[in-house]
N, CA, C and O atoms as CSV, one atom per row, in Angstrom:
chain,resi,resn,atom,element,x,y,z
A,1,MET,N,N,109.691,151.262,125.512
A,1,MET,CA,C,109.045,149.992,125.310
A,1,MET,C,C,108.281,149.844,123.876
A,1,MET,O,O,107.412,150.587,123.421
A,2,ILE,N,N,108.848,148.677,123.293
A,2,ILE,CA,C,108.739,148.902,121.773
A,2,ILE,C,C,106.903,148.261,121.589
A,2,ILE,O,O,106.093,147.945,122.461
A,3,GLU,N,N,106.797,148.273,120.200
A,3,GLU,CA,C,105.732,148.389,119.834
A,3,GLU,C,C,105.922,148.070,118.604
A,3,GLU,O,O,106.813,148.715,118.052
A,4,GLY,N,N,105.097,146.864,117.637
A,4,GLY,CA,C,105.242,146.562,116.965
A,4,GLY,C,C,103.674,145.353,116.021
A,4,GLY,O,O,103.028,144.487,116.611
A,5,PHE,N,N,103.532,145.703,114.709
A,5,PHE,CA,C,102.615,144.896,114.118
A,5,PHE,C,C,103.447,143.786,112.856
A,5,PHE,O,O,104.674,143.811,112.755
A,6,LEU,N,N,102.753,143.047,112.144
A,6,LEU,CA,C,103.048,142.683,111.314
A,6,LEU,C,C,102.033,142.298,110.670
A,6,LEU,O,O,100.846,142.161,110.968
A,7,VAL,N,N,102.862,142.077,109.397
A,7,VAL,CA,C,101.160,142.854,108.436
A,7,VAL,C,C,102.129,141.291,106.970
A,7,VAL,O,O,103.240,141.355,106.444
A,8,LEU,N,N,101.236,140.382,106.858
A,8,LEU,CA,C,101.523,139.616,104.945
A,8,LEU,C,C,101.330,140.229,104.121
A,8,LEU,O,O,100.722,141.299,104.115
A,9,ALA,N,N,101.799,139.687,103.276
A,9,ALA,CA,C,101.819,140.566,101.482
A,9,ALA,C,C,102.727,139.746,100.824
A,9,ALA,O,O,103.810,139.164,100.886
A,10,ASP,N,N,101.448,140.067,99.964
A,10,ASP,CA,C,101.740,138.816,98.482
A,10,ASP,C,C,103.324,139.160,98.170
A,10,ASP,O,O,103.793,138.163,97.620
A,11,SER,N,N,104.172,140.023,98.286
A,11,SER,CA,C,105.371,140.838,97.856
A,11,SER,C,C,105.414,142.168,98.368
A,11,SER,O,O,104.335,142.757,98.431
A,12,ALA,N,N,106.485,142.785,98.762
A,12,ALA,CA,C,107.071,143.937,99.662
A,12,ALA,C,C,108.902,143.808,99.134
A,12,ALA,O,O,109.732,143.032,98.659
A,13,THR,N,N,108.680,145.386,99.711
A,13,THR,CA,C,110.414,145.492,99.724
A,13,THR,C,C,110.265,147.064,100.573
A,13,THR,O,O,109.282,147.772,100.795
A,14,THR,N,N,111.741,147.214,100.916
A,14,THR,CA,C,111.965,147.907,101.740
A,14,THR,C,C,112.838,148.912,100.763
A,14,THR,O,O,113.779,148.614,100.027
A,15,ASP,N,N,112.368,149.897,100.937
A,15,ASP,CA,C,113.596,151.263,100.445
A,15,ASP,C,C,114.703,152.075,101.407
A,15,ASP,O,O,114.480,152.834,102.351
A,16,ALA,N,N,115.663,151.748,100.970
A,16,ALA,CA,C,116.363,151.496,101.772
A,16,ALA,C,C,116.727,153.401,102.438
A,16,ALA,O,O,117.160,153.892,103.481
A,17,THR,N,N,116.162,153.999,100.895
A,17,THR,CA,C,116.954,155.730,101.237
A,17,THR,C,C,115.285,156.334,102.060
A,17,THR,O,O,114.864,157.457,102.340
A,18,SER,N,N,115.036,155.718,102.130
A,18,SER,CA,C,113.524,156.315,102.761
A,18,SER,C,C,112.931,156.111,104.148
A,18,SER,O,O,112.188,156.690,104.940
A,19,GLY,N,N,113.780,154.767,104.013
A,19,GLY,CA,C,113.032,153.442,105.025
A,19,GLY,C,C,111.692,152.879,105.241
A,19,GLY,O,O,111.336,151.982,106.004
A,20,LYS,N,N,110.869,153.761,104.215
A,20,LYS,CA,C,109.244,153.087,103.586
A,20,LYS,C,C,109.080,151.611,102.990
A,20,LYS,O,O,109.895,151.409,102.090
A,21,VAL,N,N,108.215,150.500,103.263
A,21,VAL,CA,C,107.724,149.806,102.605
A,21,VAL,C,C,106.831,149.538,101.606
A,21,VAL,O,O,105.733,149.984,101.936
A,22,HIS,N,N,106.809,149.142,100.800
A,22,HIS,CA,C,106.066,149.053,99.761
A,22,HIS,C,C,105.911,147.854,99.365
A,22,HIS,O,O,106.778,147.025,99.092
A,23,MET,N,N,104.369,147.731,99.323
A,23,MET,CA,C,103.563,146.296,99.852
A,23,MET,C,C,102.544,145.992,98.748
A,23,MET,O,O,101.702,146.867,98.551
A,24,LEU,N,N,102.492,144.841,97.971
A,24,LEU,CA,C,101.458,144.461,97.026
A,24,LEU,C,C,100.301,143.251,97.594
A,24,LEU,O,O,100.881,142.165,97.595
A,25,GLY,N,N,99.259,143.150,97.937
A,25,GLY,CA,C,98.561,142.423,97.844
A,25,GLY,C,C,98.367,141.948,99.571
A,25,GLY,O,O,98.087,140.839,100.027
A,26,ALA,N,N,98.558,142.869,100.078
A,26,ALA,CA,C,98.632,143.427,102.150
A,26,ALA,C,C,97.352,143.150,102.436
A,26,ALA,O,O,96.327,143.469,101.834
A,27,GLY,N,N,97.536,142.426,103.571
A,27,GLY,CA,C,96.861,141.544,104.382
A,27,GLY,C,C,96.349,140.966,104.626
A,27,GLY,O,O,95.419,141.052,105.427
A,28,TRP,N,N,96.792,139.920,103.926
A,28,TRP,CA,C,96.022,138.308,104.247
A,28,TRP,C,C,96.104,137.564,105.162
A,28,TRP,O,O,97.036,137.617,105.964
A,29,SER,N,N,94.915,136.516,105.243
A,29,SER,CA,C,94.901,135.343,106.584
A,29,SER,C,C,94.925,133.852,105.949
A,29,SER,O,O,95.221,132.683,106.195
A,30,LEU,N,N,94.335,134.835,104.826
A,30,LEU,CA,C,94.005,132.754,104.079
A,30,LEU,C,C,95.226,132.453,102.918
A,30,LEU,O,O,95.356,133.384,102.124
A,31,THR,N,N,96.028,131.430,102.730
A,31,THR,CA,C,96.538,131.239,101.685
A,31,THR,C,C,96.784,129.637,101.664
A,31,THR,O,O,97.134,128.837,102.532
A,32,GLY,N,N,96.376,129.492,99.998
A,32,GLY,CA,C,96.821,127.630,99.431
A,32,GLY,C,C,95.406,127.428,98.752
A,32,GLY,O,O,94.559,128.272,98.459
A,33,PRO,N,N,95.406,125.797,98.561
A,33,PRO,CA,C,96.585,125.313,99.263
A,33,PRO,C,C,97.408,124.592,98.609
A,33,PRO,O,O,97.628,123.421,98.921
A,34,ALA,N,N,98.164,125.389,97.278
A,34,ALA,CA,C,99.700,125.766,97.204
A,34,ALA,C,C,99.983,126.980,97.262
A,34,ALA,O,O,99.340,127.838,96.656
A,35,ILE,N,N,101.241,127.280,98.189
A,35,ILE,CA,C,101.466,128.569,98.703
A,35,ILE,C,C,102.266,129.113,97.701
A,35,ILE,O,O,102.808,128.484,96.793
A,36,PRO,N,N,102.321,130.469,97.937
A,36,PRO,CA,C,103.168,130.917,96.826
A,36,PRO,C,C,103.616,131.711,97.486
A,36,PRO,O,O,103.098,131.950,98.577
A,37,PRO,N,N,104.989,132.547,96.948
A,37,PRO,CA,C,106.154,133.287,97.769
A,37,PRO,C,C,105.396,134.349,98.298
A,37,PRO,O,O,104.805,135.015,97.448
A,38,SER,N,N,105.270,134.644,99.320
A,38,SER,CA,C,105.242,135.693,100.168
A,38,SER,C,C,106.064,136.638,100.496
A,38,SER,O,O,107.198,136.766,100.033
A,39,ALA,N,N,105.259,137.733,101.749
A,39,ALA,CA,C,106.390,138.328,102.421
A,39,ALA,C,C,105.479,138.866,103.963
A,39,ALA,O,O,104.309,139.081,104.277
A,40,VAL,N,N,107.154,138.917,104.774
A,40,VAL,CA,C,106.343,139.742,106.285
A,40,VAL,C,C,107.070,140.565,106.512
A,40,VAL,O,O,108.296,140.664,106.566
A,41,THR,N,N,105.954,141.414,106.703
A,41,THR,CA,C,106.109,143.029,106.826
A,41,THR,C,C,106.342,143.539,108.159
A,41,THR,O,O,105.620,142.872,108.900
A,42,GLY,N,N,107.052,144.468,108.898
A,42,GLY,CA,C,106.921,144.740,110.155
A,42,GLY,C,C,107.589,146.009,110.429
A,42,GLY,O,O,108.710,146.422,110.133
A,43,PHE,N,N,106.479,146.590,111.159
A,43,PHE,CA,C,106.787,147.669,111.941
A,43,PHE,C,C,106.659,148.244,113.324
A,43,PHE,O,O,105.620,148.443,113.954
A,44,LEU,N,N,107.926,148.481,113.687
A,44,LEU,CA,C,108.050,149.215,114.790
A,44,LEU,C,C,108.149,150.586,115.198
A,44,LEU,O,O,108.465,151.570,114.530
A,45,ARG,N,N,107.798,150.480,116.517
A,45,ARG,CA,C,108.114,152.096,117.375
A,45,ARG,C,C,108.529,151.808,118.818
A,45,ARG,O,O,108.251,150.852,119.543
A,46,LEU,N,N,109.301,152.938,119.044
A,46,LEU,CA,C,110.181,152.617,120.193
A,46,LEU,C,C,110.771,153.800,120.384
A,46,LEU,O,O,111.251,154.565,119.548
A,47,PRO,N,N,110.698,153.897,121.582
A,47,PRO,CA,C,111.106,155.095,122.343
A,47,PRO,C,C,112.860,155.807,121.584
A,47,PRO,O,O,113.700,154.983,121.219
A,48,TRP,N,N,113.068,156.892,121.495
A,48,TRP,CA,C,114.370,156.866,121.261
A,48,TRP,C,C,116.122,156.954,122.655
A,48,TRP,O,O,117.303,157.265,122.498
A,49,GLU,N,N,115.391,156.543,123.699
A,49,GLU,CA,C,116.167,156.479,124.663
A,49,GLU,C,C,115.970,155.096,125.000
A,49,GLU,O,O,116.131,154.716,126.160
A,50,GLU,N,N,115.513,154.034,123.744
A,50,GLU,CA,C,115.127,152.541,124.497
A,50,GLU,C,C,116.479,152.204,123.057
A,50,GLU,O,O,116.981,151.086,123.171
A,51,ALA,N,N,116.885,152.836,122.144
A,51,ALA,CA,C,116.981,152.853,120.598
A,51,ALA,C,C,118.756,151.803,121.697
A,51,ALA,O,O,119.415,152.408,122.543
A,52,GLY,N,N,118.938,150.868,121.445
A,52,GLY,CA,C,120.629,151.061,121.208
A,52,GLY,C,C,121.585,150.632,120.135
A,52,GLY,O,O,121.189,150.595,118.970
A,53,GLU,N,N,122.880,150.289,120.463
A,53,GLU,CA,C,123.815,150.191,119.100
A,53,GLU,C,C,122.698,149.068,117.756
A,53,GLU,O,O,122.607,149.556,116.630
A,54,GLY,N,N,122.281,148.277,117.907
A,54,GLY,CA,C,121.699,147.448,116.583
A,54,GLY,C,C,121.395,146.567,118.117
A,54,GLY,O,O,122.259,146.348,118.966
A,55,MET,N,N,119.805,146.107,118.204
A,55,MET,CA,C,119.247,145.558,118.750
A,55,MET,C,C,118.591,143.483,117.773
A,55,MET,O,O,117.838,143.433,116.800
A,56,ARG,N,N,118.969,142.699,118.212
A,56,ARG,CA,C,118.697,141.710,117.844
A,56,ARG,C,C,117.902,140.998,117.249
A,56,ARG,O,O,117.393,140.477,118.241
A,57,PHE,N,N,117.346,140.524,116.352
A,57,PHE,CA,C,115.821,140.129,116.232
A,57,PHE,C,C,115.831,138.781,115.800
A,57,PHE,O,O,116.802,138.024,115.824
A,58,ARG,N,N,114.506,138.491,115.341
A,58,ARG,CA,C,114.230,136.681,115.018
A,58,ARG,C,C,112.792,136.790,114.799
A,58,ARG,O,O,112.100,137.058,115.781
A,59,LEU,N,N,112.170,136.604,113.532
A,59,LEU,CA,C,111.377,136.509,112.696
A,59,LEU,C,C,111.152,134.487,112.617
A,59,LEU,O,O,111.696,133.653,111.893
A,60,ARG,N,N,110.258,134.370,113.568
A,60,ARG,CA,C,110.332,132.795,113.471
A,60,ARG,C,C,108.893,132.200,113.197
A,60,ARG,O,O,108.006,132.734,113.863
A,61,LEU,N,N,108.491,131.173,112.323
A,61,LEU,CA,C,107.294,130.550,111.531
A,61,LEU,C,C,106.811,129.293,113.097
A,61,LEU,O,O,107.589,128.452,113.546
A,62,VAL,N,N,105.377,129.544,113.617
A,62,VAL,CA,C,105.499,128.391,114.477
A,62,VAL,C,C,104.041,128.107,114.053
A,62,VAL,O,O,103.339,128.872,113.391
A,63,GLY,N,N,103.633,126.704,114.606
A,63,GLY,CA,C,102.308,126.132,114.638
A,63,GLY,C,C,101.860,125.574,115.362
A,63,GLY,O,O,101.939,126.188,116.426
A,64,LYS,N,N,101.160,124.277,115.516
A,64,LYS,CA,C,100.404,124.106,116.925
A,64,LYS,C,C,101.187,124.121,117.429
A,64,LYS,O,O,102.241,123.625,117.031
A,65,ASP,N,N,100.986,124.900,118.928
A,65,ASP,CA,C,101.142,124.310,120.263
A,65,ASP,C,C,102.460,125.507,119.951
A,65,ASP,O,O,103.531,125.225,120.489
A,66,GLN,N,N,102.435,126.180,119.517
A,66,GLN,CA,C,103.706,127.056,118.876
A,66,GLN,C,C,104.854,126.586,118.676
A,66,GLN,O,O,105.858,127.262,118.902
A,67,ALA,N,N,104.933,124.789,118.011
A,67,ALA,CA,C,106.057,124.128,117.540
A,67,ALA,C,C,106.894,125.015,116.562
A,67,ALA,O,O,106.301,125.576,115.641
A,68,GLU,N,N,108.086,125.152,116.698
A,68,GLU,CA,C,108.571,125.621,115.557
A,68,GLU,C,C,108.509,124.551,114.056
A,68,GLU,O,O,108.993,123.445,113.813
A,69,VAL,N,N,107.793,125.365,113.380
A,69,VAL,CA,C,107.712,124.854,112.063
A,69,VAL,C,C,108.767,124.366,111.133
A,69,VAL,O,O,108.982,125.114,110.180
A,70,LYS,N,N,109.473,123.273,111.200
A,70,LYS,CA,C,110.871,122.654,109.979
A,70,LYS,C,C,110.755,122.533,108.626
A,70,LYS,O,O,109.655,122.364,108.100
A,71,VAL,N,N,112.003,122.618,107.865
A,71,VAL,CA,C,111.169,122.369,106.266
A,71,VAL,C,C,112.784,121.825,106.048
A,71,VAL,O,O,113.880,122.167,106.493
A,72,LEU,N,N,112.260,120.730,105.057
A,72,LEU,CA,C,113.856,119.754,104.761
A,72,LEU,C,C,114.330,120.790,103.536
A,72,LEU,O,O,113.554,121.453,102.848
A,73,HIS,N,N,115.425,120.777,103.454
A,73,HIS,CA,C,116.418,121.767,103.134
A,73,HIS,C,C,117.137,121.093,101.773
A,73,HIS,O,O,117.394,119.903,101.955
A,74,GLU,N,N,117.473,121.542,100.598
A,74,GLU,CA,C,118.405,121.053,99.382
A,74,GLU,C,C,119.782,120.251,99.969
A,74,GLU,O,O,120.441,119.508,99.243
A,75,ASP,N,N,120.118,120.512,101.397
A,75,ASP,CA,C,121.130,120.012,102.274
A,75,ASP,C,C,120.683,118.397,102.686
A,75,ASP,O,O,121.424,117.575,103.225
A,76,GLY,N,N,119.408,118.213,102.316
A,76,GLY,CA,C,118.856,116.991,103.137
A,76,GLY,C,C,118.700,117.104,104.750
A,76,GLY,O,O,118.721,116.094,105.454
A,77,GLU,N,N,118.577,118.113,105.160
A,77,GLU,CA,C,118.629,118.569,106.515
A,77,GLU,C,C,117.396,119.909,106.831
A,77,GLU,O,O,116.928,120.835,106.167
A,78,CYS,N,N,117.277,119.535,107.811
A,78,CYS,CA,C,115.110,119.898,108.321
A,78,CYS,C,C,115.496,121.052,109.561
A,78,CYS,O,O,115.822,120.814,110.724
A,79,ARG,N,N,115.410,121.757,109.197
A,79,ARG,CA,C,115.971,123.269,110.264
A,79,ARG,C,C,114.454,124.123,109.813
A,79,ARG,O,O,113.689,124.030,108.853
A,80,ALA,N,N,114.495,124.906,110.949
A,80,ALA,CA,C,113.445,125.517,111.385
A,80,ALA,C,C,113.280,126.990,110.636
A,80,ALA,O,O,114.251,127.726,110.459
A,81,VAL,N,N,111.926,127.333,110.217
A,81,VAL,CA,C,111.764,128.346,109.301
A,81,VAL,C,C,111.858,129.545,110.310
A,81,VAL,O,O,110.929,129.942,111.014
A,82,ALA,N,N,113.157,130.066,110.265
A,82,ALA,CA,C,113.364,131.863,110.916
A,82,ALA,C,C,114.052,132.457,110.135
A,82,ALA,O,O,114.713,131.970,109.218
A,83,PHE,N,N,113.950,133.571,110.441
A,83,PHE,CA,C,115.338,134.890,109.622
A,83,PHE,C,C,115.896,135.100,111.044
A,83,PHE,O,O,115.519,134.641,112.122
A,84,GLU,N,N,116.618,135.694,110.816
A,84,GLU,CA,C,117.400,136.527,112.071
A,84,GLU,C,C,118.349,137.299,111.282
A,84,GLU,O,O,118.694,137.200,110.104
A,85,GLY,N,N,118.740,138.215,112.364
A,85,GLY,CA,C,119.515,139.864,112.103
A,85,GLY,C,C,119.871,140.468,113.304
A,85,GLY,O,O,119.725,139.988,114.428
A,86,THR,N,N,120.408,141.686,112.967
A,86,THR,CA,C,119.906,142.898,113.693
A,86,THR,C,C,119.342,144.191,112.767
A,86,THR,O,O,119.460,144.387,111.558
A,87,LEU,N,N,118.791,144.862,113.638
A,87,LEU,CA,C,118.019,145.780,113.311
A,87,LEU,C,C,118.913,147.409,113.177
A,87,LEU,O,O,119.617,147.648,114.158
A,88,GLY,N,N,118.915,148.157,112.403
A,88,GLY,CA,C,120.009,148.789,111.894
A,88,GLY,C,C,119.127,150.064,112.190
A,88,GLY,O,O,118.182,150.488,111.526
A,89,LEU,N,N,119.611,150.512,113.225
A,89,LEU,CA,C,118.882,151.820,114.479
A,89,LEU,C,C,119.495,153.181,113.328
A,89,LEU,O,O,120.024,152.967,112.237
A,90,PRO,N,N,119.328,154.083,113.733
A,90,PRO,CA,C,119.922,155.584,113.319
A,90,PRO,C,C,120.599,155.940,114.619
A,90,PRO,O,O,120.464,155.563,115.784
A,91,ASP,N,N,121.371,156.798,114.000
A,91,ASP,CA,C,122.607,157.294,115.285
A,91,ASP,C,C,121.428,158.286,116.284
A,91,ASP,O,O,120.879,159.317,115.895
A,92,VAL,N,N,121.283,157.727,117.432
A,92,VAL,CA,C,120.713,158.930,118.201
A,92,VAL,C,C,121.516,160.122,118.558
A,92,VAL,O,O,120.823,161.079,118.904
A,93,GLN,N,N,122.744,160.307,118.563
A,93,GLN,CA,C,123.722,161.299,119.308
A,93,GLN,C,C,123.350,162.749,117.604
A,93,GLN,O,O,122.858,163.877,117.556
A,94,SER,N,N,123.723,162.141,116.942
A,94,SER,CA,C,122.870,163.168,115.239
A,94,SER,C,C,121.948,163.196,114.680
A,94,SER,O,O,121.784,163.654,113.550
A,95,THR,N,N,120.940,162.557,115.588
A,95,THR,CA,C,119.590,162.970,115.506
A,95,THR,C,C,119.238,164.128,116.008
A,95,THR,O,O,119.756,164.384,117.095
A,96,ASP,N,N,118.267,165.198,115.410
A,96,ASP,CA,C,117.855,166.134,115.877
A,96,ASP,C,C,116.673,166.217,116.491
A,96,ASP,O,O,115.778,165.391,116.309
A,97,GLU,N,N,116.560,167.407,117.409
A,97,GLU,CA,C,116.031,167.251,118.973
A,97,GLU,C,C,114.228,167.272,118.484
A,97,GLU,O,O,113.393,166.974,119.338
A,98,LEU,N,N,113.795,167.646,117.076
A,98,LEU,CA,C,112.556,167.673,116.991
A,98,LEU,C,C,112.392,166.364,116.137
A,98,LEU,O,O,111.290,165.863,116.359
A,99,THR,N,N,112.819,165.956,115.619
A,99,THR,CA,C,112.721,163.762,115.363
A,99,THR,C,C,112.440,163.324,116.742
A,99,THR,O,O,111.515,162.568,117.039
A,100,LYS,N,N,113.325,163.860,117.609
A,100,LYS,CA,C,113.453,162.894,118.590
A,100,LYS,C,C,111.662,163.190,119.580
A,100,LYS,O,O,111.172,162.434,120.420
A,101,GLN,N,N,111.177,164.304,119.146
A,101,GLN,CA,C,110.101,164.749,120.041
A,101,GLN,C,C,108.558,163.283,119.596
A,101,GLN,O,O,107.591,162.977,120.293
A,102,VAL,N,N,108.868,162.881,118.576
A,102,VAL,CA,C,108.581,161.153,118.024
A,102,VAL,C,C,109.202,160.099,118.098
A,102,VAL,O,O,110.420,159.978,117.969
A,103,PRO,N,N,107.961,158.755,118.436
A,103,PRO,CA,C,109.078,157.664,118.086
A,103,PRO,C,C,109.726,157.594,117.174
A,103,PRO,O,O,109.579,158.548,116.411
A,104,MET,N,N,110.766,156.507,116.724
A,104,MET,CA,C,111.707,156.361,116.000
A,104,MET,C,C,110.995,155.410,115.864
A,104,MET,O,O,110.649,154.560,116.684
A,105,ASN,N,N,110.655,155.589,114.345
A,105,ASN,CA,C,110.035,154.364,113.445
A,105,ASN,C,C,110.740,153.512,112.485
A,105,ASN,O,O,111.170,153.864,111.386
A,106,LEU,N,N,110.817,152.257,113.066
A,106,LEU,CA,C,111.446,151.108,111.736
A,106,LEU,C,C,110.256,150.503,111.477
A,106,LEU,O,O,109.193,150.441,112.095
A,107,CYS,N,N,110.886,149.796,109.788
A,107,CYS,CA,C,109.727,149.112,108.783
A,107,CYS,C,C,111.071,148.381,107.962
A,107,CYS,O,O,112.179,148.782,107.607
A,108,PHE,N,N,110.076,146.655,107.845
A,108,PHE,CA,C,111.237,145.894,107.423
A,108,PHE,C,C,110.249,145.032,106.341
A,108,PHE,O,O,109.023,145.081,106.444
A,109,ALA,N,N,110.820,144.370,105.468
A,109,ALA,CA,C,110.077,143.165,104.481
A,109,ALA,C,C,110.708,142.407,104.610
A,109,ALA,O,O,111.896,142.731,104.590
A,110,ILE,N,N,110.369,140.827,104.838
A,110,ILE,CA,C,111.343,140.280,104.711
A,110,ILE,C,C,111.101,138.947,103.920
A,110,ILE,O,O,110.783,137.947,104.564
A,111,PRO,N,N,111.288,138.855,102.029
A,111,PRO,CA,C,110.321,137.233,101.602
A,111,PRO,C,C,110.478,136.605,102.101
A,111,PRO,O,O,111.258,136.450,103.041
A,112,VAL,N,N,109.414,135.704,101.398
A,112,VAL,CA,C,109.578,134.294,102.492
A,112,VAL,C,C,109.015,133.438,100.857
A,112,VAL,O,O,107.943,133.453,100.252
A,113,PRO,N,N,110.630,132.614,100.546
A,113,PRO,CA,C,109.442,131.679,99.306
A,113,PRO,C,C,108.094,130.823,99.516
A,113,PRO,O,O,107.431,131.136,100.505
A,114,PRO,N,N,107.692,129.958,98.845
A,114,PRO,CA,C,107.064,129.101,99.365
A,114,PRO,C,C,107.421,128.048,99.665
A,114,PRO,O,O,108.196,127.260,99.122
A,115,LEU,N,N,106.561,127.989,101.010
A,115,LEU,CA,C,107.034,127.117,101.473
A,115,LEU,C,C,105.372,125.891,101.765
A,115,LEU,O,O,104.155,125.937,101.945
A,116,PRO,N,N,106.782,124.735,101.597
A,116,PRO,CA,C,105.670,123.431,101.960
A,116,PRO,C,C,104.775,122.686,103.351
A,116,PRO,O,O,104.902,121.661,104.021
A,117,LEU,N,N,103.945,123.716,103.320
A,117,LEU,CA,C,102.790,123.285,104.218
A,117,LEU,C,C,101.434,122.593,104.339
A,117,LEU,O,O,100.564,122.504,103.472
A,118,PRO,N,N,101.429,122.119,105.590
A,118,PRO,CA,C,100.251,121.362,105.040
A,118,PRO,C,C,98.921,122.060,105.011
A,118,PRO,O,O,98.832,123.285,105.102
A,119,ALA,N,N,97.936,121.297,104.888
A,119,ALA,CA,C,96.672,122.331,104.186
A,119,ALA,C,C,95.959,121.659,105.491
A,119,ALA,O,O,96.107,120.491,105.852
A,120,GLY,N,N,95.115,122.699,106.147
A,120,GLY,CA,C,94.175,122.431,107.246
A,120,GLY,C,C,94.582,122.846,108.417
A,120,GLY,O,O,94.112,122.592,109.526
A,121,HIS,N,N,95.758,123.699,108.033
A,121,HIS,CA,C,96.358,123.933,109.815
A,121,HIS,C,C,96.337,125.837,109.827
A,121,HIS,O,O,96.087,126.587,108.882
A,122,VAL,N,N,96.693,126.182,111.234
A,122,VAL,CA,C,97.260,127.414,111.333
A,122,VAL,C,C,98.280,127.636,111.642
A,122,VAL,O,O,98.822,126.912,112.477
A,123,TYR,N,N,99.122,129.026,110.935
A,123,TYR,CA,C,100.277,128.987,111.468
A,123,TYR,C,C,100.256,130.370,111.837
A,123,TYR,O,O,99.427,131.156,111.377
A,124,GLU,N,N,101.547,130.829,113.025
A,124,GLU,CA,C,102.144,132.373,112.914
A,124,GLU,C,C,103.205,132.544,112.944
A,124,GLU,O,O,103.939,131.633,113.328
A,125,TRP,N,N,103.864,134.102,112.451
A,125,TRP,CA,C,104.979,134.428,112.154
A,125,TRP,C,C,105.417,135.201,113.416
A,125,TRP,O,O,105.247,136.396,113.173
A,126,ILE,N,N,105.905,135.031,114.650
A,126,ILE,CA,C,106.387,135.883,115.599
A,126,ILE,C,C,107.730,136.365,115.564
A,126,ILE,O,O,108.537,135.459,115.357
A,127,PHE,N,N,108.259,137.570,115.709
A,127,PHE,CA,C,108.685,138.461,115.802
A,127,PHE,C,C,109.028,139.308,116.963
A,127,PHE,O,O,108.458,140.288,117.443
A,128,ASP,N,N,110.489,138.454,117.409
A,128,ASP,CA,C,111.106,138.636,118.942
A,128,ASP,C,C,112.094,139.699,118.884
A,128,ASP,O,O,112.662,139.433,117.825
A,129,VAL,N,N,112.709,140.825,119.393
A,129,VAL,CA,C,113.569,141.661,119.690
A,129,VAL,C,C,113.887,141.623,121.057
A,129,VAL,O,O,113.211,141.579,122.084
A,130,GLU,N,N,115.453,141.660,120.732
A,130,GLU,CA,C,116.161,141.466,122.013
A,130,GLU,C,C,115.855,140.019,122.432
A,130,GLU,O,O,116.835,139.542,123.005
A,131,GLY,N,N,114.743,139.088,122.334
A,131,GLY,CA,C,114.030,137.815,123.131
A,131,GLY,C,C,113.291,138.052,123.735
A,131,GLY,O,O,113.070,137.382,124.744
A,132,LEU,N,N,112.495,139.212,123.370
A,132,LEU,CA,C,111.122,139.319,123.664
A,132,LEU,C,C,110.145,139.362,122.136
A,132,LEU,O,O,110.364,139.676,120.966
A,133,LYS,N,N,109.147,138.926,122.813
A,133,LYS,CA,C,108.000,138.826,121.556
A,133,LYS,C,C,107.277,140.374,121.954
A,133,LYS,O,O,106.928,140.957,122.980
A,134,VAL,N,N,107.289,140.645,120.420
A,134,VAL,CA,C,106.915,142.231,119.778
A,134,VAL,C,C,105.662,141.991,119.189
A,134,VAL,O,O,104.583,142.535,119.425
A,135,ALA,N,N,105.915,141.209,118.487
A,135,ALA,CA,C,104.402,141.080,117.208
A,135,ALA,C,C,104.396,139.716,116.604
A,135,ALA,O,O,105.419,139.048,116.454
A,136,SER,N,N,103.229,139.344,116.275
A,136,SER,CA,C,103.121,138.263,115.499
A,136,SER,C,C,101.671,138.567,114.875
A,136,SER,O,O,101.044,139.604,115.094
A,137,VAL,N,N,101.165,137.341,113.938
A,137,VAL,CA,C,100.206,137.442,113.307
A,137,VAL,C,C,100.241,135.513,112.365
A,137,VAL,O,O,100.992,134.638,111.935
A,138,ARG,N,N,98.430,136.003,112.611
A,138,ARG,CA,C,98.111,134.085,112.459
A,138,ARG,C,C,97.862,134.227,110.965
A,138,ARG,O,O,97.499,135.271,110.423
A,139,PHE,N,N,98.149,132.801,110.214
A,139,PHE,CA,C,97.295,132.605,109.083
A,139,PHE,C,C,97.454,131.566,108.835
A,139,PHE,O,O,98.485,131.054,109.272
A,140,ALA,N,N,96.453,130.669,107.951
A,140,ALA,CA,C,95.795,129.590,107.894
A,140,ALA,C,C,96.624,129.119,106.267
A,140,ALA,O,O,97.419,129.806,105.626
A,141,VAL,N,N,96.026,127.544,105.895
A,141,VAL,CA,C,96.627,127.016,104.952
A,141,VAL,C,C,95.036,126.365,104.117
A,141,VAL,O,O,94.819,125.171,103.910
A,142,ARG,N,N,94.367,127.185,103.856
A,142,ARG,CA,C,93.493,125.773,102.894
A,142,ARG,C,C,93.522,124.635,102.590
A,142,ARG,O,O,94.664,124.246,102.342
A,143,GLY,N,N,92.629,123.780,102.479
A,143,GLY,CA,C,93.097,122.550,102.165
A,143,GLY,C,C,92.135,122.356,100.473
A,143,GLY,O,O,91.205,122.909,99.885
A,144,GLY,N,N,92.985,121.339,100.288
A,144,GLY,CA,C,92.350,120.778,98.681
A,144,GLY,C,C,91.284,120.913,98.300
A,144,GLY,O,O,90.604,120.886,99.326
A,145,SER,N,N,90.458,121.085,97.234
A,145,SER,CA,C,89.187,120.802,97.412
A,145,SER,C,C,88.361,120.078,96.106
A,145,SER,O,O,87.170,119.789,96.212
């Protein structure tokens, strides 16, 4: 079973060599009314025997009633705010037995540009792996004063 959690940060990067995430301004849940750039960081833990060739993921932003949040892009098209890809997993066959005695840990950081989100609402980032919801984190955008 895959376990996971998400953390919102002002910025974050993944160190490809160590696999660690470096975060600045981590752990917030309120922003705005002007929304700055940010990052969604994720931490996953899974048993080695559940690791596949590569696992598809999707990080998506939803609003009220779990409706996808859509924003207008430069090309004039309105698209859902989402990031998709494949999780890079270590080679299970070449992993030593000591390492396999603890769960596989994966982490990532996805930079998010400033989003034009209406103030006074709650939003939620949802992280799906292979179509199953693994983690989520909610945040609110303050209204102007």
